[in-house]
DOKOLMAR-211438 format. One record per atom (N, C-alpha, C): chain; atom name; x, y, z. Coordinates in Angstrom, 3 decimals, m for minus. Last residue first. Layout:
<atoms>
- A,CA,X,Y,Z $
...
</atoms>
This chain:
<atoms>
- A,N,m32.624,86.710,86.257 $
- A,CA,m33.866,87.424,85.937 $
- A,C,m35.042,86.817,86.641 $
- A,N,m29.361,87.271,87.145 $
- A,CA,m30.513,86.395,87.344 $
- A,C,m31.780,87.201,87.122 $
- A,N,m27.317,89.047,87.134 $
- A,CA,m27.942,88.772,85.836 $
- A,C,m29.115,87.803,85.948 $
- A,N,m26.281,89.075,89.618 $
- A,CA,m26.954,90.293,89.178 $
- A,C,m27.672,90.100,87.841 $
- A,N,m24.854,86.726,89.815 $
- A,CA,m26.209,86.764,90.407 $
- A,C,m26.979,88.027,90.017 $
- A,N,m22.337,87.419,88.728 $
- A,CA,m23.275,86.593,87.966 $
- A,C,m24.706,86.647,88.515 $
- A,N,m21.845,90.836,89.938 $
- A,CA,m21.494,89.450,89.709 $
- A,C,m22.561,88.698,88.957 $
- A,N,m20.434,93.785,90.931 $
- A,CA,m21.418,93.229,90.006 $
- A,C,m20.978,91.813,89.689 $
- A,N,m19.858,95.085,94.278 $
- A,CA,m19.482,94.512,92.985 $
- A,C,m20.675,93.997,92.197 $
- A,N,m19.444,96.647,96.584 $
- A,CA,m20.636,96.819,95.753 $
- A,C,m20.411,96.273,94.342 $
- A,N,m15.825,96.675,96.529 $
- A,CA,m17.124,96.829,97.201 $
- A,C,m18.255,97.055,96.198 $
- A,N,m13.224,95.256,96.202 $
- A,CA,m14.214,95.472,95.147 $
- A,C,m15.602,95.582,95.794 $
- A,N,m11.697,94.907,98.424 $
- A,CA,m11.064,95.571,97.287 $
- A,C,m12.022,95.849,96.130 $
- A,N,m13.455,93.622,100.155 $
- A,CA,m12.790,94.848,100.603 $
- A,C,m12.191,95.628,99.430 $
- A,N,m14.137,91.371,98.643 $
- A,CA,m15.165,92.365,98.948 $
- A,C,m14.556,93.688,99.411 $
- A,N,m11.826,89.891,98.743 $
- A,CA,m12.201,90.506,97.473 $
- A,C,m13.245,91.595,97.714 $
- A,N,m10.035,90.686,101.728 $
- A,CA,m11.030,89.897,101.011 $
- A,C,m11.301,90.624,99.693 $
- A,N,m6.486,90.876,102.181 $
- A,CA,m7.789,91.510,102.034 $
- A,C,m8.764,90.489,101.473 $
- A,N,m3.347,91.090,103.791 $
- A,CA,m4.411,90.274,103.215 $
- A,C,m5.723,91.042,103.237 $
- A,N,0.099,91.912,103.260 $
- A,CA,m1.223,92.278,103.762 $
- A,C,m2.250,91.397,103.072 $
- A,N,3.527,91.295,104.188 $
- A,CA,2.365,91.125,103.329 $
- A,C,1.110,91.602,104.046 $
- A,N,6.429,90.339,104.982 $
- A,CA,5.870,91.651,104.680 $
- A,C,4.737,91.502,103.666 $
- A,N,7.701,87.979,105.189 $
- A,CA,7.356,88.658,106.443 $
- A,C,6.676,90.011,106.226 $
- A,N,8.075,87.194,102.508 $
- A,CA,7.440,86.298,103.487 $
- A,C,6.969,87.004,104.756 $
- A,N,7.381,90.213,100.585 $
- A,CA,8.187,89.056,100.972 $
- A,C,7.444,88.256,102.030 $
- A,N,5.342,91.656,99.636 $
- A,CA,6.680,92.116,99.278 $
- A,C,7.662,90.975,99.547 $
- A,N,1.996,90.932,98.613 $
- A,CA,3.242,90.610,99.310 $
- A,C,4.456,91.306,98.725 $
- A,N,m1.298,90.577,99.216 $
- A,CA,m0.366,91.474,98.542 $
- A,C,0.953,91.374,99.293 $
- A,N,m3.716,88.283,98.801 $
- A,CA,m2.505,88.522,99.584 $
- A,C,m1.583,89.385,98.740 $
- A,N,m7.034,87.969,99.043 $
- A,CA,m6.028,88.538,98.154 $
- A,C,m4.852,88.932,99.031 $
- A,N,m9.457,85.425,99.508 $
- A,CA,m8.394,86.268,100.052 $
- A,C,m7.418,86.715,98.968 $
- A,N,m12.914,85.003,99.564 $
- A,CA,m11.708,84.910,98.743 $
- A,C,m10.674,85.909,99.247 $
- A,N,m15.168,85.661,101.122 $
- A,CA,m14.183,84.705,101.645 $
- A,C,m12.895,84.619,100.839 $
- A,N,m16.777,87.543,99.883 $
- A,CA,m16.632,87.606,101.341 $
- A,C,m15.534,86.695,101.874 $
- A,N,m16.885,86.918,97.164 $
- A,CA,m16.223,88.151,97.588 $
- A,C,m15.964,88.227,99.094 $
- A,N,m16.112,83.890,95.844 $
- A,CA,m17.011,84.495,96.825 $
- A,C,m16.317,85.740,97.370 $
- A,N,m15.166,83.828,92.364 $
- A,CA,m14.875,83.749,93.802 $
- A,C,m15.955,84.400,94.645 $
- A,N,m15.510,84.248,89.645 $
- A,CA,m15.283,82.885,90.115 $
- A,C,m15.175,82.730,91.630 $
- A,N,m15.973,86.948,89.196 $
- A,CA,m16.714,85.966,88.407 $
- A,C,m16.652,84.568,89.023 $
- A,N,m14.072,88.213,90.741 $
- A,CA,m15.476,88.248,91.173 $
- A,C,m16.328,87.231,90.434 $
- A,N,m11.800,87.972,89.165 $
- A,CA,m11.877,87.261,90.446 $
- A,C,m13.329,87.150,90.909 $
- A,N,m12.560,89.773,87.177 $
- A,CA,m12.376,88.358,86.841 $
- A,C,m12.447,87.515,88.114 $
- A,N,m12.513,92.129,88.700 $
- A,CA,m13.783,91.674,88.132 $
- A,C,m13.700,90.207,87.705 $
- A,N,m9.800,92.310,89.278 $
- A,CA,m10.759,92.178,90.380 $
- A,C,m12.098,91.668,89.868 $
- A,N,m8.831,92.695,86.683 $
- A,CA,m8.499,91.466,87.413 $
- A,C,m9.452,91.252,88.586 $
- A,N,m9.870,95.248,86.183 $
- A,CA,m10.257,94.132,85.325 $
- A,C,m9.978,92.807,86.042 $
- A,N,m8.577,96.802,88.177 $
- A,CA,m10.022,96.632,88.170 $
- A,C,m10.498,95.462,87.337 $
- A,N,m5.543,95.150,89.325 $
- A,CA,m6.272,96.194,88.610 $
- A,C,m7.770,95.881,88.640 $
- A,N,m4.340,94.236,92.588 $
- A,CA,m4.873,93.890,91.266 $
- A,C,m5.629,95.057,90.632 $
- A,N,m1.462,95.881,94.040 $
- A,CA,m2.867,95.461,94.094 $
- A,C,m3.365,95.134,92.694 $
- A,N,1.501,95.463,95.215 $
- A,CA,0.908,95.551,93.885 $
- A,C,m0.505,94.989,93.947 $
- A,N,3.546,97.194,97.595 $
- A,CA,2.457,96.266,97.291 $
- A,C,1.901,96.532,95.895 $
- A,N,7.087,97.625,97.031 $
- A,CA,5.777,98.017,97.534 $
- A,C,4.743,96.987,97.139 $
- A,N,9.290,96.476,96.016 $
- A,CA,9.514,97.529,96.999 $
- A,C,8.206,97.985,97.636 $
- A,N,10.411,93.254,95.008 $
- A,CA,9.319,94.219,95.160 $
- A,C,9.629,95.236,96.263 $
- A,N,13.634,93.079,93.493 $
- A,CA,12.711,92.630,94.536 $
- A,C,11.621,93.679,94.684 $
- A,N,14.555,94.367,91.228 $
- A,CA,14.813,92.929,91.380 $
- A,C,13.899,92.318,92.444 $
- A,N,11.873,96.687,90.343 $
- A,CA,13.226,96.290,90.715 $
- A,C,13.391,94.792,90.781 $
- A,N,9.208,97.078,89.846 $
- A,CA,10.137,97.295,88.741 $
- A,C,11.572,96.919,89.086 $
- A,N,6.705,94.687,90.950 $
- A,CA,7.525,95.881,91.064 $
- A,C,8.522,95.956,89.930 $
- A,N,4.771,92.321,92.908 $
- A,CA,5.226,92.994,91.700 $
- A,C,6.078,94.203,91.992 $
- A,N,2.599,89.703,93.758 $
- A,CA,3.798,90.451,94.085 $
- A,C,4.320,91.093,92.803 $
- A,N,m0.166,88.114,95.151 $
- A,CA,0.334,88.961,94.066 $
- A,C,1.558,89.709,94.565 $
- A,N,m2.008,85.225,95.721 $
- A,CA,m0.922,86.083,96.189 $
- A,C,m0.372,86.815,94.983 $
- A,N,m5.341,84.279,96.369 $
- A,CA,m4.306,84.581,95.375 $
- A,C,m3.269,85.464,96.049 $
- A,N,m7.622,81.711,97.493 $
- A,CA,m6.744,82.873,97.691 $
- A,C,m5.843,83.061,96.482 $
- A,N,m9.567,79.788,96.741 $
- A,CA,m9.505,80.282,98.113 $
- A,C,m8.737,81.590,98.244 $
- A,N,m11.871,78.677,94.198 $
- A,CA,m10.596,79.247,94.627 $
- A,C,m10.693,79.803,96.037 $
- A,N,m13.222,76.710,91.707 $
- A,CA,m13.291,77.040,93.134 $
- A,C,m11.923,77.468,93.637 $
- A,N,m12.907,75.821,89.119 $
- A,CA,m13.808,76.965,89.331 $
- A,C,m13.889,77.412,90.792 $
- A,N,m11.141,74.190,86.581 $
- A,CA,m11.183,74.569,87.993 $
- A,C,m12.024,75.837,88.151 $
- A,N,m10.717,73.498,83.925 $
- A,CA,m11.950,73.080,84.571 $
- A,C,m12.083,73.446,86.036 $
- A,N,m8.593,74.584,82.696 $
- A,CA,m8.431,73.186,83.109 $
- A,C,m9.643,72.695,83.907 $
- A,N,m9.290,77.176,82.393 $
- A,CA,m9.165,76.392,81.167 $
- A,C,m8.936,74.907,81.447 $
- A,N,m9.054,78.012,85.031 $
- A,CA,m10.401,77.848,84.465 $
- A,C,m10.342,77.003,83.193 $
- A,N,m6.213,78.138,85.223 $
- A,CA,m7.015,77.252,86.080 $
- A,C,m8.378,76.971,85.459 $
- A,N,m5.554,80.048,83.276 $
- A,CA,m4.953,78.718,83.245 $
- A,C,m5.809,77.739,84.034 $
- A,N,m7.030,82.215,84.204 $
- A,CA,m7.388,81.626,82.923 $
- A,C,m6.762,80.241,82.755 $
- A,N,m5.709,82.797,86.657 $
- A,CA,m7.117,82.406,86.629 $
- A,C,m7.480,81.693,85.333 $
- A,N,m3.107,83.469,85.718 $
- A,CA,m3.313,82.347,86.650 $
- A,C,m4.762,81.862,86.616 $
- A,N,m3.718,85.684,84.075 $
- A,CA,m3.014,84.530,83.524 $
- A,C,m3.256,83.306,84.404 $
- A,N,m4.835,87.432,85.929 $
- A,CA,m5.701,86.834,84.915 $
- A,C,m5.033,85.635,84.255 $
- A,N,m2.468,88.019,87.373 $
- A,CA,m3.638,87.449,88.041 $
- A,C,m4.563,86.757,87.041 $
- A,N,m0.744,89.212,85.520 $
- A,CA,m0.379,87.941,86.147 $
- A,C,m1.594,87.246,86.750 $
- A,N,m2.433,90.644,82.649 $
- A,CA,m1.895,90.693,84.004 $
- A,C,m1.599,89.291,84.531 $
- A,N,m1.592,91.118,79.266 $
- A,CA,m2.402,90.433,80.268 $
- A,C,m1.674,90.444,81.612 $
- A,N,m1.884,93.103,76.300 $
- A,CA,m1.170,92.772,77.528 $
- A,C,m2.118,92.089,78.507 $
- A,N,m3.288,94.050,74.119 $
- A,CA,m3.240,92.595,74.323 $
- A,C,m2.478,92.161,75.582 $
- A,N,m2.825,96.909,74.377 $
- A,CA,m4.126,96.325,74.700 $
- A,C,m4.066,94.810,74.889 $
- A,N,0.059,97.167,73.514 $
- A,CA,m0.477,97.460,74.852 $
- A,C,m1.798,96.759,75.171 $
- A,N,1.552,96.456,71.370 $
- A,CA,0.278,97.120,71.080 $
- A,C,m0.487,97.472,72.362 $
- A,N,3.617,95.033,72.535 $
- A,CA,3.912,96.352,71.970 $
- A,C,2.645,97.132,71.648 $
- A,N,2.722,93.533,75.595 $
- A,CA,2.685,93.499,74.144 $
- A,C,2.919,94.915,73.630 $
- A,N,3.461,91.507,78.536 $
- A,CA,3.183,92.752,77.821 $
- A,C,3.232,92.542,76.310 $
- A,N,2.316,89.577,80.957 $
- A,CA,2.886,89.423,79.624 $
- A,C,2.479,90.654,78.825 $
- A,N,2.800,88.634,84.356 $
- A,CA,2.296,89.568,83.352 $
- A,C,3.058,89.375,82.046 $
- A,N,2.172,85.233,85.340 $
- A,CA,3.022,86.418,85.308 $
- A,C,2.427,87.362,84.278 $
- A,N,0.923,82.597,87.434 $
- A,CA,0.829,83.532,86.331 $
- A,C,1.855,84.630,86.463 $
- A,N,m0.230,79.335,88.534 $
- A,CA,0.676,80.478,88.516 $
- A,C,0.434,81.372,87.309 $
- A,N,m2.065,77.526,90.905 $
- A,CA,m1.924,77.927,89.501 $
- A,C,m1.131,79.224,89.483 $
- A,N,m1.949,74.914,93.168 $
- A,CA,m1.571,76.305,92.929 $
- A,C,m1.388,76.516,91.426 $
- A,N,m4.359,72.854,94.794 $
- A,CA,m3.425,73.080,93.693 $
- A,C,m3.173,74.579,93.518 $
- A,N,m6.355,72.618,96.684 $
- A,CA,m4.978,72.730,97.128 $
- A,C,m3.961,72.975,96.041 $
- A,N,m8.941,72.790,95.914 $
- A,CA,m8.399,71.434,96.042 $
- A,C,m6.938,71.425,96.459 $
- A,N,m9.367,75.498,95.606 $
- A,CA,m9.931,74.849,96.791 $
- A,C,m9.411,73.433,96.991 $
- A,N,m6.312,77.048,94.477 $
- A,CA,m7.619,76.450,94.238 $
- A,C,m8.083,75.734,95.506 $
- A,N,m4.482,79.900,94.643 $
- A,CA,m4.773,78.680,95.387 $
- A,C,m6.195,78.217,95.104 $
- A,N,m2.209,81.399,92.551 $
- A,CA,m3.637,81.249,92.819 $
- A,C,m3.887,79.890,93.465 $
- A,N,0.222,83.693,92.400 $
- A,CA,0.025,82.296,92.777 $
- A,C,m1.410,82.163,93.273 $
- A,N,1.956,85.911,90.204 $
- A,CA,0.767,85.551,90.964 $
- A,C,0.753,84.053,91.225 $
- A,N,4.100,88.695,89.539 $
- A,CA,3.882,87.264,89.653 $
- A,C,2.659,86.996,90.501 $
- A,N,5.258,91.281,87.442 $
- A,CA,4.276,90.818,88.419 $
- A,C,4.184,89.307,88.366 $
- A,N,7.375,93.965,86.699 $
- A,CA,7.199,92.517,86.664 $
- A,C,6.276,92.071,87.793 $
- A,N,7.801,96.591,84.764 $
- A,CA,7.078,96.256,85.989 $
- A,C,6.686,94.785,85.922 $
- A,N,8.731,97.478,82.403 $
- A,CA,9.730,97.034,83.363 $
- A,C,9.113,96.614,84.689 $
- A,N,7.169,98.294,80.292 $
- A,CA,7.001,98.973,81.579 $
- A,C,8.127,98.643,82.552 $
- A,N,8.361,96.772,78.188 $
- A,CA,7.910,98.151,77.997 $
- A,C,7.791,98.897,79.316 $
- A,N,8.992,94.131,78.762 $
- A,CA,10.027,94.977,78.177 $
- A,C,9.635,96.449,78.073 $
- A,N,8.054,91.875,80.452 $
- A,CA,7.685,93.274,80.678 $
- A,C,8.722,94.228,80.092 $
- A,N,7.139,88.919,81.200 $
- A,CA,7.629,89.541,79.966 $
- A,C,7.155,90.991,80.019 $
- A,N,8.068,86.976,84.054 $
- A,CA,7.289,88.049,83.432 $
- A,C,7.976,88.553,82.162 $
- A,N,9.572,85.228,85.459 $
- A,CA,9.095,84.778,84.149 $
- A,C,8.319,85.858,83.398 $
- A,N,10.028,86.348,87.895 $
- A,CA,11.193,86.161,87.019 $
- A,C,10.794,85.715,85.611 $
- A,N,7.560,86.185,89.113 $
- A,CA,8.027,87.500,88.636 $
- A,C,9.177,87.348,87.658 $
- A,N,7.432,83.605,90.072 $
- A,CA,6.746,83.917,88.820 $
- A,C,7.164,85.264,88.251 $
- A,N,8.691,83.814,92.546 $
- A,CA,9.343,83.069,91.465 $
- A,C,8.734,83.422,90.112 $
- A,N,6.679,85.205,93.948 $
- A,CA,7.975,85.845,93.723 $
- A,C,8.739,85.151,92.598 $
- A,N,4.706,83.221,94.001 $
- A,CA,4.455,84.478,93.285 $
- A,C,5.767,85.202,92.990 $
- A,N,6.033,81.322,95.624 $
- A,CA,5.642,80.983,94.254 $
- A,C,5.400,82.241,93.426 $
- A,N,6.291,82.704,98.045 $
- A,CA,7.484,82.223,97.339 $
- A,C,7.178,81.934,95.873 $
- A,N,3.524,83.077,98.617 $
- A,CA,4.419,84.228,98.426 $
- A,C,5.655,83.808,97.639 $
- A,N,2.666,80.414,98.911 $
- A,CA,2.075,81.275,97.880 $
- A,C,2.978,82.469,97.583 $
- A,N,4.253,79.684,101.104 $
- A,CA,4.387,78.962,99.834 $
- A,C,3.823,79.796,98.690 $
- A,N,3.239,81.435,103.049 $
- A,CA,4.646,81.544,102.648 $
- A,C,4.891,80.833,101.311 $
- A,N,0.657,80.395,103.241 $
- A,CA,0.847,81.768,102.758 $
- A,C,2.281,81.959,102.286 $
- A,N,1.281,77.923,104.354 $
- A,CA,0.671,77.981,103.033 $
- A,C,0.826,79.369,102.424 $
- A,N,2.239,78.754,106.849 $
- A,CA,3.110,77.998,105.942 $
- A,C,2.574,78.046,104.509 $
- A,N,m0.100,80.040,107.902 $
- A,CA,1.161,80.772,107.706 $
- A,C,2.085,80.060,106.710 $
- A,N,m2.962,78.768,106.023 $
- A,CA,m2.232,79.062,107.252 $
- A,C,m0.900,79.737,106.897 $
- A,N,m5.809,79.746,104.045 $
- A,CA,m4.415,79.303,104.144 $
- A,C,m3.790,79.679,105.489 $
- A,N,m9.056,78.603,104.999 $
- A,CA,m8.155,79.708,104.683 $
- A,C,m6.713,79.234,104.844 $
- A,N,m10.260,75.497,103.574 $
- A,CA,m9.997,76.410,104.680 $
- A,C,m9.078,77.533,104.219 $
- A,N,m10.564,73.558,101.560 $
- A,CA,m11.739,74.232,102.088 $
- A,C,m11.499,75.178,103.251 $
- A,N,m7.739,71.639,102.293 $
- A,CA,m8.903,71.780,101.427 $
- A,C,m10.027,72.502,102.162 $
- A,N,m4.529,72.861,102.773 $
- A,CA,m5.752,72.391,103.427 $
- A,C,m6.939,72.667,102.545 $
- A,N,m2.192,71.924,100.193 $
- A,CA,m2.874,72.921,101.004 $
- A,C,m4.111,72.301,101.649 $
- A,N,0.373,69.453,100.315 $
- A,CA,m0.895,69.914,99.766 $
- A,C,m1.523,70.919,100.735 $
</atoms>
């Protein structure tokens, strides 16, 4: 189990990377060929997974990150620590796959921008970490709607 309430350590990061890489194999990407996997770490230590799922009409396509978040939220989970994202068009990722703007906004709905970590990985030894705030500066969140 992951450490509750703390940033992931090296072993936990490796588990997230391995899980995200496994999820790539489940992606349904017949149009772009760009397969993405995600592993979302909840504060209770549970990992929720996702892959991208494309659609011939394009608009109904969903990203791996949102798949993982929606699975978790649909089960009542609202507290998250980190997400690992890996993607690419080859058998193994060749570069980093950052979340799109829509996914960043979904993350912002449920995560503290200053502490939520986004791990962009190619493999266990090749990854970068960012806070959500770094990837979504001056964001708009639920508190902006407080009247």
